[in-house]
C-alpha positions as CSV (number, residue, x, y, z in Angstrom):
1,M,-24.9,-7.0,-6.5
2,F,-21.7,-6.0,-8.3
3,R,-20.9,-9.7,-9.0
4,Q,-24.4,-10.1,-10.5
5,R,-23.9,-7.1,-12.8
6,L,-20.4,-8.4,-13.8
7,E,-21.7,-11.9,-14.5
8,G,-24.6,-10.4,-16.6
9,R,-22.1,-8.5,-18.7
10,F,-20.0,-11.6,-19.2
11,A,-23.1,-13.8,-20.0
12,K,-24.1,-11.3,-22.7
13,Y,-20.9,-12.4,-24.6
14,G,-21.3,-16.1,-23.7
15,L,-18.5,-16.0,-21.1
16,E,-18.4,-17.1,-17.5
17,L,-16.5,-15.9,-14.5
18,A,-14.1,-18.5,-13.1
19,E,-14.8,-18.5,-9.4
20,E,-11.3,-19.7,-8.4
21,K,-9.7,-16.9,-10.4
22,T,-12.0,-14.1,-9.6
23,R,-11.9,-12.0,-6.5
24,I,-13.9,-8.9,-5.9
25,L,-12.4,-6.6,-3.4
26,E,-13.3,-3.2,-1.9
27,F,-11.0,-0.7,-3.5
28,G,-11.1,3.1,-4.0
29,R,-11.6,6.4,-2.4
30,F,-14.1,5.4,0.3
31,A,-12.8,1.8,0.9
32,E,-10.7,2.8,4.0
33,Q,-13.5,4.8,5.6
34,D,-16.1,2.0,4.9
35,R,-13.8,-0.7,6.3
36,K,-12.9,1.4,9.4
37,R,-16.7,1.9,10.1
38,R,-17.3,-1.8,9.9
39,G,-14.3,-2.5,12.2
40,E,-12.2,-4.1,9.5
41,G,-8.5,-3.4,8.7
42,K,-6.9,-1.6,5.8
43,P,-8.2,-2.0,2.3
44,E,-7.0,-5.0,0.4
45,T,-4.3,-4.8,-2.2
46,F,-3.9,-6.7,-5.5
47,D,-1.0,-7.6,-7.7
48,F,-1.0,-7.0,-11.5
49,L,1.9,-7.1,-14.0
50,G,4.5,-7.2,-11.2
51,F,3.1,-4.3,-9.2
52,T,1.1,-4.2,-6.0
53,F,-1.7,-1.7,-6.1
54,Y,-2.9,-0.2,-2.8
55,C,-5.1,2.6,-1.5
56,S,-3.4,5.6,0.0
57,T,-3.5,9.4,0.1
58,D,-1.3,12.1,-1.4
59,A,1.7,13.4,0.6
60,K,-0.4,16.0,2.4
61,K,-3.0,13.4,3.3
62,R,-5.7,15.4,1.5
63,F,-6.7,13.4,-1.6
64,F,-7.1,9.7,-2.3
65,R,-4.5,8.1,-4.5
66,C,-4.1,4.6,-5.9
67,K,-0.4,3.8,-5.4
68,V,1.8,1.1,-6.9
69,K,5.0,-0.6,-5.8
70,T,7.0,-3.6,-6.9
71,S,5.3,-6.9,-5.9
72,R,7.2,-8.7,-3.2
73,K,7.0,-11.9,-5.1
74,K,8.6,-10.3,-8.2
75,L,11.2,-8.5,-6.2
76,R,12.2,-11.7,-4.5
77,S,12.3,-13.7,-7.8
78,K,14.3,-11.0,-9.6
79,T,16.8,-10.9,-6.7
80,K,17.1,-14.7,-6.7
81,A,17.7,-14.7,-10.5
82,L,20.3,-12.0,-10.2
83,K,22.1,-14.0,-7.4
84,E,22.3,-17.0,-9.7
85,W,23.6,-14.9,-12.6
86,I,26.3,-13.3,-10.4
87,K,27.2,-16.7,-8.9
88,N,27.6,-18.3,-12.4
89,H,29.6,-15.3,-13.9
90,R,31.8,-14.2,-11.0
91,D,34.9,-15.5,-12.8
92,M,34.5,-13.1,-15.7
93,P,36.4,-9.8,-15.9
94,L,35.1,-7.1,-13.5
95,E,34.5,-4.6,-16.3
96,W,32.2,-7.0,-18.1
97,I,30.4,-8.1,-14.9
98,F,29.6,-4.5,-14.0
99,K,28.6,-3.6,-17.6
100,M,26.1,-6.5,-17.6
101,I,24.8,-5.7,-14.1
102,N,24.2,-2.1,-15.2
103,A,22.2,-3.3,-18.2
104,K,20.1,-5.5,-15.8
105,L,19.6,-2.6,-13.4
106,R,18.6,-0.2,-16.3
107,G,16.0,-2.7,-17.5
108,H,14.6,-3.1,-14.0
109,Y,14.4,0.7,-13.5
110,Q,12.8,1.3,-16.9
111,Y,10.0,-1.2,-16.0
112,Y,9.5,-0.5,-12.3
113,G,10.5,3.2,-12.4
114,V,7.0,4.6,-11.7
115,T,5.7,7.1,-9.2
116,D,5.8,5.9,-5.5
117,N,8.2,3.0,-6.3
118,M,11.5,4.5,-5.4
119,E,11.9,2.6,-2.1
120,E,11.6,-0.8,-3.8
121,M,14.0,0.2,-6.6
122,C,16.6,1.3,-4.0
123,L,16.1,-2.0,-2.2
124,Y,16.8,-3.8,-5.4
125,L,20.0,-1.7,-5.9
126,H,21.0,-2.5,-2.3
127,N,20.4,-6.2,-2.8
128,T,22.5,-6.1,-6.0
129,K,25.4,-4.4,-4.1
130,R,25.2,-7.0,-1.3
131,L,25.2,-9.9,-3.8
132,L,28.1,-8.5,-5.8
133,F,30.1,-8.1,-2.6
134,K,29.3,-11.6,-1.5
135,W,30.1,-13.4,-4.8
136,L,33.0,-11.3,-5.9
137,N,34.7,-12.1,-2.6
138,R,34.4,-15.8,-3.5
139,R,36.5,-15.5,-6.7
140,S,39.5,-16.9,-4.8
141,Q,40.3,-18.6,-1.5
142,R,41.1,-15.3,0.2
143,R,38.7,-12.5,0.8
144,S,39.2,-9.9,-1.9
145,Y,37.3,-6.9,-0.5
146,T,36.2,-5.4,2.8
147,W,32.8,-3.6,2.6
148,E,34.7,-0.3,2.7
149,A,37.1,-1.3,0.0
150,F,34.2,-2.5,-2.1
151,T,32.1,0.6,-1.8
152,K,34.8,3.2,-1.9
153,G,37.1,1.5,-4.3
154,L,35.4,-1.0,-6.7
155,L,32.0,0.9,-6.9
156,R,33.8,4.1,-7.6
157,T,35.8,2.5,-10.4
158,F,32.7,0.7,-11.8
159,P,29.7,2.7,-10.6
160,L,26.2,1.2,-10.6
161,I,23.5,3.3,-12.1
162,Q,21.1,4.8,-9.6
163,P,17.3,4.3,-9.6
164,Q,15.2,6.9,-11.4
165,I,11.5,7.5,-11.7
166,R,10.8,7.1,-15.5
167,V,7.0,7.4,-15.6
168,S,4.8,9.7,-13.6
169,L,1.4,8.1,-12.7
170,L,0.1,11.5,-11.5
171,G,-0.9,12.6,-15.0
172,R,0.4,16.1,-14.6
């Protein structure tokens, strides 16, 4: 029924729905209850603009909330691109490397820093630290840092910026 209404609206403007690109899914306040009643699992999620949208409730489990988090595909691709960048620039001075990494982190936080996405932003920061440790240790034939020396020495000298929620999706 919904698909027919949607197709009717598109046809009014001379447009058609592309079947291979269009997916109608159950989403919203009652989606979880309806799917549970039919014996199906959790409501489906969808990805849009690098975010995964999913059905959930507020912290006290009283009200429905549509929540967002970084899409796994985007997180994986950004981590992979960061790895290649660090690998290709590991011979540069440490001050410059950390300055550029902070610029990359700042850009990531400004785009993905929305309500409910702190966990994925912290994961990206952790992946960044892990990659820096791995590739900065390969600047010479000998190991340059232990994890403790890296975290308590190098990261104190050149601190990485911490994730921050920049945009509240709660509308308050």
